[in-house]
C-alpha positions in Angstrom: 26.4 -24.7 -12.8 26.4 -21.0 -12.1 26.9 -20.2 -15.7 24.1 -22.5 -16.7 21.8 -20.8 -14.2 22.8 -17.3 -15.5 22.2 -18.4 -19.1 18.6 -19.5 -18.2 17.8 -16.3 -16.3 19.3 -13.9 -18.8 17.3 -15.1 -21.8 14.2 -13.3 -20.5 12.7 -9.8 -20.8 9.9 -8.3 -18.7 6.9 -6.6 -20.3 3.9 -4.9 -18.8 0.5 -6.5 -19.7 -2.9 -4.9 -19.1 -6.0 -6.9 -18.3 -9.6 -5.7 -17.8 -12.6 -7.0 -15.9 -16.0 -5.7 -15.3 -16.9 -4.5 -11.8 -20.7 -5.0 -11.4 -20.8 -3.1 -8.1 -19.7 0.1 -9.8 -20.7 -0.7 -13.4 -17.2 0.1 -14.8 -14.3 -1.7 -16.4 -11.3 -2.2 -14.1 -7.9 -2.3 -15.6 -4.9 -4.0 -14.0 -1.3 -4.3 -15.1 1.0 -7.3 -14.4 4.6 -8.0 -15.2 5.0 -10.8 -17.8 8.2 -12.6 -18.5 9.0 -13.4 -22.1 11.9 -15.6 -23.1 14.0 -14.5 -26.0 15.8 -16.7 -28.5 18.5 -19.1 -27.3 22.1 -18.2 -27.7 24.0 -20.6 -29.9 27.5 -21.0 -31.4 29.3 -18.5 -29.2 32.9 -19.0 -28.4 34.9 -18.2 -25.3 34.8 -14.5 -24.5 32.0 -14.0 -26.9 29.7 -16.1 -24.7 30.7 -14.2 -21.6 30.0 -10.9 -23.3 26.7 -12.1 -24.7 25.6 -13.4 -21.2 26.6 -10.1 -19.6 24.7 -8.1 -22.2 21.7 -10.3 -21.9 21.8 -9.9 -18.1 21.9 -6.2 -18.4 19.0 -6.1 -20.8 17.0 -8.5 -18.6 17.6 -6.3 -15.5 16.9 -3.1 -17.3 13.6 -4.4 -18.7 12.6 -5.6 -15.2 13.3 -2.2 -13.6 11.6 -0.1 -16.4 8.7 -2.4 -16.9 8.2 -2.9 -13.1 8.1 0.9 -12.7 5.5 1.2 -15.5 3.4 -1.5 -13.8 3.5 0.2 -10.4 2.7 3.7 -11.9 0.1 2.2 -14.2 -1.7 0.4 -11.5 -1.8 3.5 -9.4 -3.3 5.5 -12.2 -5.8 2.7 -13.0 -6.8 2.5 -9.3 -7.4 6.3 -9.1 -9.4 6.2 -12.4 -11.5 3.3 -11.2 -12.3 5.1 -7.8 -13.3 8.2 -9.7 -15.5 6.4 -12.1 -17.1 4.3 -9.3 -17.9 7.4 -7.3 -19.3 9.1 -10.4 -21.5 6.0 -11.2 -22.8 5.9 -7.6 -23.5 9.6 -7.7 -25.5 9.2 -10.9 -27.5 6.3 -9.4 -28.3 8.4 -6.3 -29.4 11.3 -8.5 -31.6 9.1 -10.5 -33.3 7.7 -7.4 -33.9 11.3 -6.1 -35.4 12.4 -9.5 -37.6 9.3 -9.6 -38.8 10.0 -6.0 -39.5 13.6 -6.8 -41.4 12.7 -10.0 -43.5 10.0 -8.3 -46.9 11.4 -7.1 -47.6 11.0 -3.4 -51.1 9.4 -2.7 
């Protein structure tokens, strides 16, 4: 049973995926990274020690992709968050400046 569970878990790799959505409040595109699980091909026709070695290797690859891709997602989301905050502040500053210019150019009766 344990070997079957290991076989199901080790057939996966983890990949970062980026999604975008529009933020109407700031008028900017927001990007966000998630960790997606992708299943790789099934292992077939392995015999005795070959199966054990294959499962160990697949487990190492799966764990490595989880750590590396997870790190990429964490760092990427931090960078995207900072970028979004900077863009949002810039857009709000531009909007305030436009209101000031319009108020300055409008004649007072």
